[in-house]
C-alpha positions as CSV (number, residue, x, y, z in Angstrom):
1,M,24.5,-95.9,71.0
2,S,26.1,-92.9,72.6
3,R,24.1,-90.2,74.3
4,A,25.3,-87.5,71.9
5,V,24.1,-89.3,68.8
6,L,20.7,-90.0,70.4
7,S,20.3,-86.4,71.2
8,I,20.9,-85.4,67.5
9,I,18.3,-87.9,66.2
10,L,15.7,-86.6,68.6
11,L,16.3,-83.0,67.6
12,L,15.9,-83.8,63.9
13,A,12.7,-85.7,64.5
14,T,11.1,-82.7,66.3
15,M,11.9,-79.9,63.7
16,P,8.7,-80.2,61.5
17,A,6.6,-80.0,64.5
18,S,8.2,-76.8,65.7
19,G,7.9,-75.0,62.2
20,F,11.5,-75.1,61.2
21,G,11.8,-75.3,57.3
22,A,8.0,-75.6,56.8
23,E,5.7,-73.1,55.2
24,D,3.3,-71.3,57.4
25,P,-0.2,-72.0,56.1
26,Q,-1.5,-68.7,57.7
27,S,1.0,-66.4,55.8
28,P,-0.3,-64.8,52.5
29,A,1.5,-65.5,49.2
30,A,4.1,-63.0,48.1
31,P,2.6,-60.3,45.8
32,Q,3.7,-60.6,42.1
33,A,5.2,-57.6,40.3
34,Q,2.5,-55.7,38.3
35,H,3.3,-54.6,34.7
36,P,1.2,-52.1,32.8
37,P,-0.7,-53.8,29.9
38,N,0.6,-53.1,26.4
39,R,-1.6,-51.2,23.9
40,Q,-2.9,-54.4,22.3
41,D,-4.0,-55.9,25.6
42,A,-5.8,-52.6,26.4
43,T,-7.8,-52.6,23.2
44,P,-11.3,-54.0,23.8
45,D,-12.2,-57.2,22.0
46,A,-14.4,-56.3,19.0
47,S,-15.9,-59.8,19.0
48,A,-17.2,-59.1,22.6
49,G,-19.2,-56.1,21.3
50,A,-16.7,-53.5,22.2
51,R,-16.4,-50.5,19.9
52,T,-13.0,-49.8,18.5
53,A,-11.7,-46.3,17.7
54,A,-11.4,-45.3,14.0
55,P,-7.9,-44.8,12.7
56,P,-6.7,-41.2,12.5
57,A,-7.3,-39.3,9.3
58,I,-4.3,-38.7,7.1
59,P,-4.2,-35.0,5.9
60,A,-3.6,-34.2,2.3
61,A,0.0,-33.6,1.3
62,D,-0.7,-30.0,0.4
63,A,-2.1,-29.4,3.9
64,T,1.2,-30.3,5.6
65,D,3.8,-29.5,3.0
66,P,5.6,-26.3,4.2
67,A,6.5,-25.4,0.7
68,K,2.8,-25.6,-0.4
69,L,1.7,-23.6,2.7
70,A,4.3,-20.9,2.0
71,E,3.2,-20.4,-1.6
72,P,1.5,-17.0,-1.9
73,K,-1.9,-16.8,-3.6
74,A,-2.2,-14.7,-6.7
75,A,-3.8,-11.3,-6.1
76,P,-7.1,-10.7,-7.8
77,D,-5.6,-8.2,-10.2
78,A,-2.4,-10.2,-10.9
79,K,-1.0,-10.1,-14.5
80,V,-1.3,-13.4,-16.3
81,P,1.9,-14.7,-18.1
82,G,2.3,-13.2,-21.5
83,A,0.1,-10.2,-20.8
84,V,1.1,-6.9,-22.5
85,P,2.2,-4.2,-20.0
86,I,-0.4,-1.5,-20.6
87,D,-2.2,1.1,-18.5
88,A,-5.5,-0.7,-17.9
89,S,-7.2,2.7,-17.2
90,S,-6.2,4.3,-20.5
91,Y,-5.8,1.7,-23.2
92,I,-8.9,1.6,-25.4
93,I,-9.9,-1.9,-26.5
94,G,-10.7,-2.4,-30.2
95,P,-11.5,-5.1,-32.7
96,L,-9.0,-7.9,-33.0
97,D,-7.5,-7.3,-29.6
98,V,-7.0,-10.6,-27.7
99,L,-8.1,-10.4,-24.0
100,A,-7.6,-12.8,-21.0
101,I,-10.5,-12.5,-18.5
102,S,-10.1,-14.0,-15.1
103,V,-12.5,-14.1,-12.1
104,W,-10.9,-14.3,-8.7
105,E,-11.4,-17.8,-7.2
106,Q,-13.8,-18.8,-10.1
107,P,-11.5,-20.6,-12.6
108,Q,-14.4,-22.0,-14.5
109,L,-15.3,-18.5,-15.6
110,N,-11.8,-17.6,-16.9
111,C,-11.5,-17.3,-20.6
112,S,-9.4,-15.9,-23.5
113,C,-11.3,-14.1,-26.3
114,T,-10.7,-12.0,-29.4
115,V,-12.8,-8.8,-29.9
116,R,-14.9,-9.3,-33.0
117,S,-15.4,-6.7,-35.7
118,D,-18.7,-5.7,-34.1
119,G,-16.8,-5.0,-30.8
120,M,-18.4,-7.9,-28.9
121,I,-16.8,-10.8,-27.0
122,T,-18.3,-14.0,-25.5
123,V,-17.9,-14.6,-21.8
124,P,-18.9,-17.7,-19.8
125,L,-22.2,-17.3,-17.9
126,I,-22.8,-13.9,-19.5
127,N,-22.6,-14.8,-23.2
128,E,-22.1,-11.7,-25.3
129,I,-20.9,-8.4,-24.0
130,K,-19.5,-5.2,-25.7
131,A,-15.8,-4.7,-25.2
132,S,-14.7,-2.3,-27.9
133,G,-14.4,1.3,-26.8
134,L,-13.8,0.4,-23.1
135,T,-10.6,0.3,-21.2
136,P,-9.6,-3.1,-19.6
137,L,-10.5,-1.6,-16.2
138,E,-13.9,-0.5,-17.4
139,L,-14.6,-3.8,-19.0
140,G,-13.7,-5.6,-15.8
141,H,-16.3,-3.6,-13.9
142,V,-19.0,-4.3,-16.6
143,I,-18.3,-8.0,-16.4
144,A,-18.4,-8.0,-12.6
145,D,-21.8,-6.2,-12.7
146,A,-23.1,-8.8,-15.1
147,L,-21.9,-11.7,-13.0
148,S,-23.4,-10.1,-9.9
149,A,-26.8,-10.1,-11.7
150,K,-26.3,-13.9,-12.1
151,A,-26.1,-14.2,-8.3
152,L,-22.3,-14.4,-8.1
153,V,-21.3,-12.7,-4.8
154,D,-18.8,-9.9,-5.1
155,P,-17.0,-11.1,-8.2
156,Q,-13.5,-9.6,-8.8
157,V,-12.7,-9.5,-12.5
158,T,-9.4,-8.7,-14.2
159,V,-9.0,-8.1,-17.9
160,N,-5.5,-8.5,-19.4
161,L,-4.4,-7.6,-22.9
162,M,-2.7,-10.5,-24.6
163,A,-2.3,-9.1,-28.1
164,P,-3.0,-5.5,-29.1
165,H,-4.1,-5.9,-32.7
166,S,-6.6,-3.0,-32.9
167,R,-4.0,-0.1,-32.7
168,K,-1.4,-0.1,-35.4
169,Y,0.8,2.2,-37.4
170,I,2.8,1.6,-40.5
171,L,6.4,2.3,-41.5
172,Y,6.9,2.6,-45.2
173,G,9.9,3.4,-47.4
174,Q,13.6,3.6,-46.7
175,V,13.8,2.0,-43.2
176,R,15.6,-1.2,-42.4
177,A,12.4,-3.0,-41.2
178,P,9.3,-1.5,-42.8
179,G,5.9,-2.9,-42.0
180,E,3.0,-2.8,-39.6
181,R,3.5,-2.3,-35.8
182,D,1.2,-2.6,-32.8
183,L,0.8,0.7,-31.0
184,I,0.9,-0.6,-27.5
185,V,2.5,2.3,-25.5
186,P,2.9,6.0,-26.4
187,T,5.4,6.2,-29.3
188,T,6.9,9.2,-31.1
189,V,8.0,9.3,-34.7
190,M,11.6,9.0,-33.8
191,Q,11.0,6.0,-31.5
192,A,9.1,4.3,-34.4
193,I,12.0,4.8,-36.8
194,M,14.5,3.5,-34.3
195,S,12.3,0.5,-33.6
196,A,12.5,-0.3,-37.3
197,G,16.3,-0.4,-37.2
198,G,16.8,3.1,-38.5
199,F,17.3,4.3,-42.0
200,V,19.0,2.6,-45.0
201,D,22.0,4.4,-46.4
202,W,20.2,6.4,-49.1
203,A,17.2,7.5,-47.0
204,N,16.2,11.2,-47.0
205,Q,16.3,11.9,-43.3
206,K,15.2,15.5,-43.7
207,D,11.9,14.9,-45.6
208,I,9.7,12.3,-43.7
209,T,5.9,12.4,-44.0
210,I,3.4,11.2,-41.5
211,V,0.1,10.4,-43.2
212,R,-2.8,10.9,-40.7
213,G,-6.2,10.6,-42.4
214,D,-6.3,13.6,-44.8
215,K,-3.4,15.4,-43.1
216,R,0.3,15.3,-44.2
217,L,2.7,16.1,-41.3
218,K,6.4,16.7,-41.9
219,F,9.3,15.4,-39.8
220,N,12.9,16.3,-40.2
221,F,15.0,13.8,-38.4
222,K,18.3,15.8,-38.8
223,E,16.8,18.8,-37.0
224,V,15.2,16.8,-34.1
225,I,18.4,14.8,-33.5
226,K,20.1,18.1,-33.0
227,G,17.4,19.4,-30.6
228,K,15.8,21.8,-33.1
229,D,12.1,22.1,-33.5
230,T,11.4,19.1,-31.4
231,K,7.6,19.7,-31.6
232,Q,7.5,17.9,-34.9
233,N,8.4,14.7,-33.1
234,I,4.7,14.0,-32.4
235,L,3.1,11.0,-30.7
236,L,1.7,8.5,-33.2
237,E,-2.0,7.6,-33.4
238,P,-3.6,4.4,-34.6
239,G,-3.6,4.3,-38.4
240,D,-0.7,6.7,-38.9
241,I,1.7,5.9,-41.8
242,I,5.3,7.0,-41.6
243,Y,6.8,7.4,-45.1
244,V,10.5,7.8,-45.5
245,K,11.7,8.8,-49.0
């Protein structure tokens, strides 16, 4: 065997002993990459006695709906749908009037009632109370005082007129729509005739009578329409009868 081949064999035989290609038993293992644990791994095991957090509460739809949050609350003195537009400080309540009574933020006390012939109405928690002869504003104060006596704190009461049946006048004779009318707002003789559609063709427009109790008041439509003696165009009162010949 040649000297060169022998030298290569001897070199290969001595490589493990000198550390070539072998692992060093003294060197530490290479560190492994660390990854953050996912949410499930981080949750304690309930079976091991760990206490799990309660799921978050889901708010009601009305609490998060922008449309609901933007809805304005009705004012304590807001008019209810269908209420008659009157002056609550001057209209005098009478028998047969229909009232809507509402208590702010106390819907269980709201009610609709008709004034009886004795002038009384029935209201929740209070029972009977007199309404006839009072204005809606005054009646609201009376009801509020009665509710305060029942330990209700600062009640805000609104009384709306739904049907004014206690104040009426009558159109009779030669008008297009004779009959009984509710006297809701201040109304003159001429306004009453116009609201009845005016005269029929053969009506006597110069000789009209307003019957008021034992009085007989005259009204000449022809004069008033021309601006003459306009004082005869009086405001009507409950119970007036307008007679057109």
